[in-house]
N, C-alpha and C positions, 0 to 999 in steps of 0.2 A: 557590289552587294552579292553575297553568297546566298544560296538557297539550300536548306538542309531538311531532310525528313526526320521528324522528331519522334522517338519511341522511348517509353519508360523501360526500366529494367524488366527482364523476363519476357521481352517481346510484346508486352501489353501496350497498345497504342496510348499515347499521352493525351489527356484532355487538353482543350485549348485554354492554357493558363498555367500559372506557376503552381507549385505544390502548396498544399495547405487546405484547411477546411473551406475557405472561400466565403465571402460575404454574398456573392452571387454565384449560384451553381445551377447550370442547366445541363441536362444529360439526355441525349437522343430526343431533343425537343421537336415535336411535330405539330404543325398547325395546318389544317385543311379547311378551305372555304368551299362551300357548295352553292352554286347559283344555277337555277333552271336545269338541274340534273348534271351540271358540269362541275367536276371537282378540280380545285387548284391547290397545289401544295406550296404554301408560302414558306414553311420551314420543313426541312426534310432530314431530321435527325441531327439537329444542331447541338453542339457541345461547347460550353463556355464556362470558365471559372475566373472570377475576379476576386482577389484577396482584399481583406479589410484595409482601407486607406489608399488603395490604388486609384489612379486615374487612367482610364483606358478609352481609346477611341475605337469605335466600330465603324468601318467604312464599307461601302459597297455601292454598286450601281442601282439605279431605280429598278425595283422589282426583285432585288436580291434577298429580301426578307428582313432587312435591318429594322424597318419601322414596325413590322409585325412583332419582332423580338421585343422592342421597346414597349409596345402596348401591353404585352404579356407581363413584362417585368413591372410595369406601373399598376397592374391590377385592373386594367381596363378591358382585358380580354383573357380568355382561358384557353390554354393549349389543348389540342386534340389528344396528344399522347406525350410520353416521355416524362421528365421531371424538371421542376423549376422551384428552387428554394432561394429566398432572399432574406437575409438577416434572420434565419431560422424559421421563416414562415413558408409553408408549403403552398404554392400558388394554385395547385390543382385541387386541393381539398378544402381551402378556406371558405367559410360561409359568408353570407351577406354582411353580417355585423362585423366579422373579423376583417372583411375586405375594406369596410369604411375605416376601421382603426388603422389598417395597414396603409391606406392612402393618406390618412391624416397625420400619421406620426412616424412611419417607417421609411417612406420614400418621399422625396421632393421631386418636382417635375418642372422643367423649363421647355415651353413649346417654341417652335420655330417662329410662328406669327406673334409678334409683340403684343398684338391686340388681345390675344387669348390668355396672356399671363397676368394682366392687370385690369382691375375694374376702372373704367374710364372716368367715373364720377368721384373716385377717391384719390387722395394725394398719395405720394410715394410712401410716407410714413403710415397712412391709414391702410394701404394695401398690405404692408408688412405686418401691421398689428392685427389684421383680420384673422389669419390662421391662429395666432396666439389667443385671440378671444374665443374662437371656436373650440380650441383644445382645452382652454381653461386650466392648463397645468402650471402656469406661472402666476404668482401673486400680481395683482393689478399694478402696484407701484414698480414692479420689476419689468413689466412689459415695455414701458416707454424707454427704459434704458436698453433693453434688448433690441428694440427697433432702431435706436440711434446707433448702437454698436454695429449692427449689421449694415446699415447704410454707410457708415464711415468705413467699414471693412471693404465694401464694394465701391468706395470712392464716389458715392452719390449723396453724401450727407447734405450737400448744398441744395439738392433737389427735394428735400424732405417735404416741403410744402407745395410742390408742384403736382399737377395732375398729369397723366400720361401724355395728353395732347400738348403739354407744355415742355416735354422732354425730348431729347434726341433719341434716335433708335438705340444707340449704345447705352444711354442712361436708362432707357426702358428695360433693356435686357439685363443690365446689372441690377436694377431694382427687382426684376423678376427672379433673379438668383437669390436675392435677399429674402423674397417671399418664400421661395422653395425650401430654404434652409432655416426658416424662422423657428420651426418646432424641433430643431436639432435632429433631423432624420439620419438614419444609418446610411442611406443610399441617395445619391443625387443623380437623376436621369435627365439628360439634355437632348432634345430632338432637333437637330439642325439649328443650333442656337445662333449661328452666324449666317443663316440662309438668306436673310433679308438685309444684310449689312454690307458696307463697302469694306475693302481690304484692311484699311487702317483701324476702323471700328471693330472689325472681326478680331484683330489681334488684341485689342483692349478687352473684349469680352472673354476671349480664351485665357488671357492672363488673369482675369478676374476669377474664372473657374479654377485655375491652378492655385490662386491665392486662397480661395475658400477651402479647397482640398488640403492645402498645406496648413492653414490655420486651424481648421476644425477637425481634420482627419476624416471627413465624410468620403465614403467610397463613391467615386464619380465615373459614370459611363456616358460618353458623348457619342451619339449616333450621327453620322454625317456622310455626305458624298463629296465633301470638300477635302481634297488631298492635303491641303496646307495645314489642316487641323492636326495631322499626324506629327508635324514638327514640334508641337507643343506638349506632347505626351511621351512617356518612355515606352509605351506599348500600344501597338495598333493591331487590331484583329480585322481581317478582311472576310466578308461574307460573300459567297457566290452560290447561286442556285439553292438558297435555303440552308447552306452548311457553312461552318467555319472553314475557310480555305487556306489562308496563310496568316502568320503573325510576324510583325516586325518589332524587334526589340532595339531600343536605342540606349546608348550609354556614353559617358564621357570618360576618356582615359588620357594618360600622359604619354607622349611619344618619347623617343630617345633623347630629345633635347629638353624635356621637361615642359613642353608646350601642350596645352589641352587640345584634344581633337574629338570630334563627335563621330561615333561609330554606329551604323545601323546594320543589323543582320536579319535577314528574312528566313523564316522557317515554314515549311509546308506542314500542315496539321494532319495527323493520321487519326482516324476515328477508331472506335473500339472494335470494329470488324476489319480493320486494316485498310480502309479506303483513304485515298488522298486525291487532291485535285492538283494536277500539274499546272504551273503558271501558263497563261495563254501564250506568252511570248515564246516559251519553250515548245509548246505544241505547234505553233506556226513555223518556228525556225526549222524544226525537223519534219514538218508535215506529218505529224502523228495522227493516225486515223484508225478508228474502230478497235484495233488491238495493237499491243506492243510486245516485244520480247524482253524478258527479265533475266538477269544473271546475278546470283548471290555471291558476293566476294567477302573476304574476311572482315572488311571494315566499311563496306558500302553495297548498295544495290545498283546495278547497271540497268539502264532502260534504252532500248533501241527500237527504231521503226521496224515493223514486221514485214520487211521486204521478202518476197517469195524466195525460198531456198537459201536465205542468208542467215548465217549464225554469227554471233559476236566473236571476233578474233581477239588474240591477246593484245594486239595493238589498240583495238577499240577499248579494251578494258583499262 
């Protein structure tokens, strides 16, 4: 797997994501929490773009800022600074009434804990029908058909009359996805959707998310610490220390014999002021500390340990 520093034309650092307007656009996003006079920066200038219809995984260790990002995108929290726009809605300036409309119709949300996604005293079909009733945008006779269509799409039509306690963990999460997309949101956010599931069931839920993305076109963002999730999406964004660190793009191509092969390429992300985070394995392998030497070449930038009195030679380059 190669690692590349990605810059746009003219030397302007590329935002984290493909070109285009973006259904999700975050720029220099900052979130500071203050407790007992101590400030903690959960997000430190994060930049992210997700195009309409994309399905993207955001991965990172505990404390990296990924959950903070998701609570902001869901409208449950407000950033301290920067910009965040989802489906044309400015998350920094929206008022209380607009926030309710945003959460009701613009975004759908799937929590890690299955118990938070479904009301325990309602059946699967009743849980899916509830957001439709609250929104009131569909005629009554069309709601039942919408509910059944979604349950069938998520392959839980057989559980329509069951309450959550009568369903498996995988059935609960797939029903939760149906609830999240009931009102046809522009964006689907999933917080560790496989965190409480075994490996086989996790694959089923991830395939269900891919299926919903493919069939409905809903822009999907999956936040997780599970590295296997990355294998189910074409694009993975890694967050480290409150910033986007690297991106991995996956594609399928044909080799010289006409056989399909899967290719993954990792890119380091450069922010608007030129900062990038070197992969930890690179830092450890070369024992990079405090400062490094840089050399600009016609087609690349060289990075060397800052050994006293040492300058890069032609062989190094």
